C-alpha atoms as one frame of an Amber mdcrd trajectory, in Angstrom:
protein
  -0.098   0.039   0.065   2.956   2.184   0.208   2.940   3.468  -3.209  -0.730
   3.779  -3.748  -1.187   7.074  -1.819   0.836  10.223  -1.401   1.821   9.811
   2.122   3.827  13.144   2.218   2.126  15.667   4.413   0.746  18.820   2.877
   0.105  21.874   4.826  -3.314  23.288   5.285  -2.539  26.265   3.152  -1.397
  23.957   0.163  -4.889  22.172   0.349  -6.793  25.683   0.433  -4.785  26.896
  -2.405  -5.667  23.687  -4.225  -9.341  24.003  -3.593  -9.212  27.738  -4.593
  -7.812  26.564  -8.082 -10.230  23.864  -8.530 -13.384  26.375  -7.728 -11.871
  28.887 -10.089 -11.675  26.293 -12.975 -15.404  25.298 -12.041 -16.741  28.902
 -11.603 -14.898  29.819 -14.792 -16.395  27.064 -16.835 -19.833  27.549 -15.537
 -19.616  31.345 -16.268 -18.467  30.673 -20.054 -21.039  28.096 -20.436 -23.669
  30.602 -19.041 -22.929  33.484 -21.358 -22.886  31.049 -24.520 -26.330  29.632
 -23.216 -27.658  33.205 -22.819 -26.796  34.003 -26.163 -28.832  31.015 -27.192
 -31.518  31.175 -24.305 -34.350  31.793 -26.847 -33.373  28.560 -28.859 -32.860
  26.688 -25.895 -36.332  27.788 -24.607 -37.948  26.913 -27.912 -36.389  23.427
 -27.471 -37.795  22.961 -23.899 -40.991  24.077 -25.515 -41.229  20.790 -27.731
 -42.821  18.601 -25.068 -45.718  21.212 -24.671 -46.078  21.024 -28.448 -46.148
  17.137 -28.421 -48.928  17.374 -25.611 -50.934  19.787 -27.707 -50.780  17.238
 -30.573 -51.689  14.298 -28.268 -54.776  16.314 -27.200 -55.591  16.960 -30.927
 -55.655  20.479 -30.355 -54.239  22.941 -33.158 -50.392  23.359 -32.672 -50.169
  26.625 -34.358 -52.782  28.208 -31.659 -50.403  26.946 -28.892 -48.698  29.671
 -26.829 -47.087  30.771 -23.677 -47.524  34.095 -22.157 -45.758  36.411 -19.839
 -47.463  38.874 -17.623 -44.679  40.716 -16.099 -42.253  42.955 -18.431 -39.415
  41.350 -16.879 -40.594  37.753 -16.804 -39.251  36.553 -20.040 -35.924  37.980
 -19.250 -35.322  36.352 -16.030 -36.713  32.986 -17.674 -33.896  33.208 -20.235
 -31.481  33.878 -17.569 -32.502  30.553 -15.770 -32.465  28.741 -18.899 -29.042
  30.015 -19.511 -27.936  28.965 -15.600 -29.550  25.476 -16.291 -27.954  24.912
 -19.775 -24.480  26.444 -18.222 -24.444  23.964 -15.475 -25.308  21.116 -17.836
 -22.580  22.288 -20.127 -19.918  22.902 -17.445 -20.802  19.822 -15.637 -18.031
  17.741 -16.917 -15.397  20.368 -16.124 -16.715  20.566 -12.706 -16.852  16.827
 -12.194 -13.294  16.510 -13.385 -12.000  19.159 -10.845 -13.737  17.630  -8.137
 -12.103  14.209  -9.020  -8.753  16.240  -9.183  -9.157  17.488  -5.827 -10.246
  14.340  -4.210  -8.106  11.879  -6.172  -4.736  12.543  -4.377  -6.221  11.433
  -0.943  -7.328   8.088  -2.533  -5.726   4.777  -2.777  -5.107   3.326  -6.280
  -7.946   0.775  -5.920 -10.180   3.524  -4.825  -9.705   5.938  -7.639 -10.320
   2.916  -9.987 -13.579   2.282  -8.214 -14.496   5.885  -7.898 -14.019   6.833
 -11.635 -16.853   4.576 -13.320 -19.193   6.078 -10.656 -18.104   9.482 -11.823
 -18.981   8.656 -15.290 -22.197   6.545 -14.639 -23.817   9.474 -12.346 -24.142
  12.219 -15.517 -25.267   9.262 -17.734 -27.907   8.143 -15.416 -28.923  11.929
 -14.911 -29.396  12.486 -18.533 -31.505   8.962 -18.791 -33.812  10.603 -15.996
 -33.826  13.920 -18.008 -34.627  12.394 -21.461 -37.596  10.572 -19.981 -39.111
  13.601 -18.721 -38.482  15.371 -21.982 -39.715  12.731 -24.275 -42.468  11.255
 -22.651 -43.182  12.554 -18.919 -43.690  16.260 -19.617 -45.875  15.785 -22.664
 -48.134  13.288 -20.677 -48.353  15.904 -17.652 -49.160  18.652 -20.084 -51.561
  16.522 -21.859 -53.320  16.030 -18.551 -53.711  19.540 -18.134 -54.708  20.354
 -21.370 -57.530  17.877 -21.285 -58.892  19.953 -18.413 -59.856  22.797 -20.957
 -63.553  23.618 -21.597 -64.754  24.401 -24.951 -67.656  27.267 -25.290 -71.130
  25.934 -25.354 -74.533  26.419 -23.781 -74.276  27.923 -20.553 -70.520  27.419
 -20.359 -67.607  29.530 -21.171 -64.294  28.913 -22.672 -61.565  27.896 -20.305
 -58.205  27.661 -22.047 -54.727  26.859 -20.721 -52.248  29.376 -21.444 -49.167
  28.834 -19.454 -46.855  31.298 -18.358 -43.104  30.882 -19.622 -41.704  31.155
 -16.092 -44.200  28.588 -14.616 -43.670  26.216 -17.382 -39.808  26.386 -17.279
 -40.083  26.024 -13.497 -42.359  22.755 -14.297 -39.919  21.301 -16.667 -36.904
  21.941 -14.575 -38.449  20.581 -11.296 -39.194  17.441 -13.127 -35.916  16.952
 -14.690 -34.074  17.599 -11.531 -36.390  15.301  -9.567 -35.897  12.274 -11.993
 -32.222  13.189 -12.339 -31.507  12.833  -8.699 -33.918   9.753  -8.326 -31.840
   8.052 -11.379 -28.773   8.308  -8.985 -30.315   5.669  -6.591 -28.331   2.764
  -8.137 -24.901   4.747  -7.772 -25.577   5.715  -4.233 -26.639   2.338  -3.220
 -23.869   0.467  -5.249 -21.304   2.829  -3.464 -22.736   2.404   0.135 -22.644
  -1.772  -0.799 -19.004  -1.325  -1.748 -17.941   0.009   1.467 -20.218  -2.122
   3.169 -22.675   0.074   4.758 -25.530  -1.662   2.763 -26.377  -5.094   1.821
 -28.595  -6.603  -1.003 -30.555  -8.645   1.819 -31.184  -5.481   3.926 -32.588
  -3.788   0.741 -34.739  -6.548   0.100 -36.294  -6.580   3.544 -36.787  -2.943
   3.408 -38.542  -2.878   0.028 -42.271  -2.329   1.581 -40.766   0.812   3.455
 -39.025   1.822   0.138 -42.157   1.750  -1.881 -44.043   4.053   0.629 -41.201
   6.484   0.596 -41.120   6.464  -2.950 -44.731   7.861  -3.327 -43.767  10.406
  -0.319 -40.614  11.671  -2.075 -42.728  11.770  -5.409 -45.407  13.841  -3.745
 -42.765  16.246  -2.245 -40.592  16.721  -5.434 -43.389  16.928  -8.369 -46.203
  19.082  -8.887 -49.543  18.446  -6.873 -50.900  16.027  -9.430 -51.473  12.385
  -9.361 -49.926  11.999 -12.842 -46.576  13.565 -11.726 -46.341  11.540  -8.368
 -47.435   8.270 -10.025 -44.845   8.950 -12.757 -42.068   9.395 -10.485 -42.834
   6.883  -7.930 -42.960   3.929 -10.410 -39.232   4.418 -11.999 -38.208   5.128
  -8.402 -39.304   1.516  -7.434 -37.900  -0.159 -10.405 -34.709   1.786  -9.756
 -34.894   0.411  -6.092 -35.027  -2.946  -7.616 -32.085  -2.385  -9.900 -30.082
  -1.174  -6.844 -30.587  -4.497  -5.134 -29.314  -6.347  -8.227 -26.119  -4.113
  -8.396 -25.628  -4.467  -4.442 -25.536  -8.394  -5.144 -23.216  -7.919  -7.930
 -20.856  -6.133  -5.738 -21.110  -8.650  -2.960 -20.313 -11.363  -5.678 -17.311
  -9.658  -6.866 -16.138  -8.833  -3.022 -16.609 -12.638  -2.422 -14.652 -13.558
  -5.514 -11.860 -11.412  -4.486 -11.779 -12.702  -1.102 -11.414 -16.276  -2.506
  -8.695 -15.283  -4.984  -6.896 -13.550  -2.032  -7.125 -16.649   0.084  -5.848
 -18.869  -2.794  -2.882 -16.544  -3.481  -1.978 -16.471   0.411  -2.086 -20.152
   0.275  -0.025 -20.619  -2.552   2.566 -18.143  -1.064   2.756 -20.269   2.135
   3.047 -23.275   0.232   5.938 -21.998  -1.752   7.437 -20.655   1.295   7.294
 -23.984   3.085   8.914 -25.723   0.202
């Protein structure tokens, strides 16, 4: 183990200087990405509106008449700022993650770095999978549900039409993306905890019924107050929990295999020494 980690002591001031450097790189990357995304903020927002257009088509309404509104002079400007911040965080995330890894890696053993790196890659991939599910299916489904509540004018009835505000629509889709993205990190978190021995697949399986209840509670807190959003988030959470149990079992099998190989190697060394 002597060559796996840097054992030479480093003063606190050097750690703080290293942290300052990593923060400067991360903030600089986010700022550059934010400026670039703000320049294309309207185009990015138009891409975010595509799920709403899909929902309008599902509701058999005229897409040409679909519109979003803003009721305050500064509302759309600040909406573009939020879009730029959201896009800047997504674009700069690889650089930010790399800076975090470079700051943490010197304090890890070689085998710990090798174990940590795959999770650093899997985490953004799973987040993007959750965001893609929101963008291509879940947001159109939720907006279709809301559009179905509209009322056409008729005898003794007035027209009730849905005209979403740009800020509220952006808040809805961003909330859903972050909610699903965080939930999709469940296999990564449970696998890491299983690797360090804090969780076992048997314990996860025994707590399944509590996890199901907790999934619906978390979905009720993270999503808008409608049953479609809550059920749509709770069901993937339960499926990811089952995947987490399977991933924990794979970690346990790998650990058991390594233990057997280590014991075999120790026995071979002892046999060679005795000869």
